[in-house]
N, CA, C and O of each residue as an XYZ file, in Angstrom:
240
protein
N     111.814     85.136    135.405
C     111.422     86.212    135.593
C     113.113     87.200    134.966
O     114.168     86.621    134.710
N     112.955     88.277    134.891
C     113.806     88.836    134.062
C     114.212     90.201    135.080
O     113.420     90.601    135.934
N     115.904     91.001    134.790
C     116.922     91.274    134.658
C     115.798     93.203    135.078
O     116.230     93.920    134.176
N     115.213     93.706    135.550
C     115.008     95.081    135.816
C     113.427     94.663    135.789
O     112.975     95.069    134.719
N     112.803     94.259    136.260
C     111.712     93.867    136.459
C     111.500     93.879    137.417
O     112.227     93.198    138.139
N     109.986     94.927    138.265
C     109.656     95.456    139.190
C     108.425     94.334    140.022
O     107.262     94.238    139.631
N     109.048     93.499    141.312
C     108.474     92.144    140.727
C     107.383     91.946    142.782
O     108.141     91.260    143.468
N     106.368     92.243    143.459
C     105.879     92.120    144.671
C     106.032     91.132    145.370
O     105.283     90.216    145.028
N     106.856     90.843    146.441
C     106.919     89.708    147.450
C     106.283     88.336    146.913
O     106.946     87.333    146.649
N     104.884     88.455    146.795
C     104.324     87.179    146.798
C     104.776     86.601    145.340
O     105.426     85.556    145.316
N     104.459     87.230    144.192
C     105.160     87.148    143.102
C     106.397     86.189    143.314
O     106.338     84.993    143.031
N     107.443     86.758    143.795
C     108.862     86.139    144.242
C     108.540     84.577    144.793
O     109.190     83.539    144.666
N     107.527     84.800    145.319
C     106.856     83.604    146.742
C     106.779     82.567    145.252
O     107.773     81.866    145.061
N     106.160     82.517    144.701
C     105.212     82.239    143.828
C     106.112     81.366    142.219
O     105.894     80.300    141.642
N     107.091     82.441    142.003
C     108.110     81.726    141.116
C     109.116     81.026    141.922
O     109.998     80.493    141.249
N     109.229     80.859    143.516
C     109.271     79.015    144.494
C     111.048     80.474    145.003
O     112.198     80.297    145.404
N     110.478     81.307    144.757
C     112.130     80.999    145.686
C     111.862     81.813    147.358
O     111.245     82.659    148.006
N     112.922     80.711    147.347
C     113.580     80.968    149.235
C     114.524     82.685    149.156
O     115.524     83.173    148.630
N     113.414     83.062    150.047
C     114.609     84.782    150.915
C     116.036     83.201    151.616
O     115.876     82.004    151.857
N     117.141     84.047    151.676
C     118.380     84.289    151.826
C     119.024     84.903    153.102
O     119.305     86.091    152.943
N     119.315     84.426    154.262
C     119.015     85.853    155.496
C     120.692     86.064    155.173
O     121.368     85.036    155.212
N     121.274     87.147    154.907
C     122.608     87.690    154.611
C     122.718     89.203    154.971
O     121.964     90.176    154.987
N     124.077     88.921    155.264
C     125.041     90.367    156.200
C     125.244     91.241    155.232
O     124.956     90.670    154.181
N     125.609     92.393    155.016
C     126.892     93.200    154.663
C     126.204     92.881    153.143
O     127.043     92.286    152.466
N     124.646     93.139    152.224
C     124.727     93.125    151.598
C     123.633     93.914    151.677
O     122.717     93.767    152.486
N     123.756     95.131    150.468
C     122.109     96.003    151.029
C     121.234     95.608    149.677
O     121.036     96.231    148.634
N     120.846     94.461    150.086
C     120.072     93.382    149.144
C     118.889     92.826    149.656
O     118.704     92.951    150.867
N     117.876     92.113    148.839
C     117.057     90.927    149.297
C     117.856     89.946    148.375
O     118.233     90.135    147.219
N     118.009     88.921    149.129
C     118.702     87.813    148.008
C     117.605     86.151    148.380
O     117.187     85.581    149.388
N     117.546     85.959    147.006
C     116.830     84.484    146.791
C     116.782     83.365    147.014
O     115.890     83.108    147.822
N     117.414     82.401    146.630
C     117.363     81.007    145.828
C     116.409     80.585    144.920
O     115.361     81.192    144.704
N     116.742     79.586    144.398
C     115.817     78.378    143.616
C     116.660     77.462    142.990
O     117.846     77.786    142.926
N     116.453     76.808    142.698
C     118.362     75.814    142.805
C     119.208     76.127    142.883
O     119.648     76.707    143.876
N     120.053     75.783    141.468
C     121.275     76.668    141.365
C     121.724     78.005    141.636
O     122.768     78.532    142.021
N     120.191     78.486    141.191
C     120.333     80.457    141.043
C     120.086     80.685    142.137
O     119.328     80.108    142.917
N     120.854     81.732    142.281
C     121.223     83.576    143.302
C     120.276     84.475    142.688
O     120.761     84.979    141.675
N     118.993     84.892    142.958
C     118.340     85.633    142.235
C     118.858     87.368    143.594
O     119.044     87.107    144.783
N     118.986     88.853    143.098
C     119.450     89.625    143.388
C     118.015     90.445    143.829
O     116.979     89.979    143.354
N     117.936     91.312    144.469
C     116.552     92.032    144.362
C     116.827     94.209    145.512
O     117.157     94.595    146.633
N     116.629     94.489    144.899
C     116.927     96.615    145.616
C     115.014     96.312    145.427
O     114.160     95.889    144.648
N     115.205     96.839    146.649
C     113.560     97.511    147.535
C     113.769     99.027    146.809
O     114.672     99.845    146.982
N     112.686     99.078    146.006
C     111.927    100.315    145.252
C     110.778    100.588    145.848
O     110.308    101.443    145.097
N     109.693    100.357    147.063
C     109.275    101.181    147.903
C     109.219     99.379    148.904
O     109.712     98.253    148.843
N     108.125    100.308    149.844
C     107.430     98.896    150.725
C     107.170     97.561    150.500
O     106.996     96.583    151.227
N     107.185     97.726    149.541
C     105.663     96.345    148.147
C     106.609     95.667    147.364
O     106.489     94.476    147.077
N     107.440     96.296    147.046
C     108.423     96.276    145.530
C     109.953     96.074    145.614
O     110.651     96.894    146.210
N     110.513     94.896    144.968
C     111.496     95.087    144.387
C     111.882     94.768    143.460
O     111.119     93.962    142.926
N     113.486     95.153    142.427
C     113.820     95.339    141.079
C     114.271     93.986    140.963
O     114.128     93.553    142.106
N     114.564     93.400    140.513
C     115.332     91.951    140.485
C     116.823     92.979    139.184
O     116.581     93.722    138.233
N     117.949     92.626    139.644
C     119.169     93.323    139.160
C     119.832     92.201    139.099
O     120.491     92.473    138.095
N     120.214     91.022    139.424
C     121.515     90.281    139.444
C     120.915     88.642    139.550
O     120.128     88.178    140.375
N     121.499     88.067    138.562
C     120.807     86.494    138.386
C     121.764     85.627    138.473
O     121.710     84.881    137.496
N     123.107     85.213    139.579
C     123.974     84.674    138.882
C     124.078     82.976    140.058
O     123.734     82.788    141.225
N     124.639     82.162    139.134
C     124.748     81.130    140.135
C     125.362     80.372    141.271
O     126.568     80.514    141.473
N     124.417     79.320    142.280
C     124.445     79.797    143.449
C     126.087     79.091    144.395
O     126.211     79.027    145.618
N     127.052     78.691    143.424
C     128.547     78.434    143.683
C     128.733     79.006    143.650
O     129.048     79.267    144.811
N     128.944     80.047    142.931
C     128.970     81.797    142.649
C     129.148     83.075    144.195
O     129.889     84.007    144.510
N     127.973     82.356    144.752
C     127.825     83.374    145.037
C     128.688     83.309    146.542
O     129.452     84.174    146.969
N     128.163     81.468    147.469
C     129.188     81.129    148.608
C     130.550     81.091    148.277
O     131.030     80.421    149.191
N     131.460     81.405    147.523
C     132.941     81.620    147.264
C     133.871     82.326    147.908
O     135.030     82.343    147.493
């Protein structure tokens, strides 16, 4: 996956990412292994990947 690329929810799931429910963040957050992926909604059917961080950093 590449930063600033647009993905559908189905494509994101095909990459093996699972959604994490979060509060106080205006983004969709997905986990895969040791990585946390942040997406912003483009419209009702697509999301733009804007950041990938280490899972450990996210939960600190």
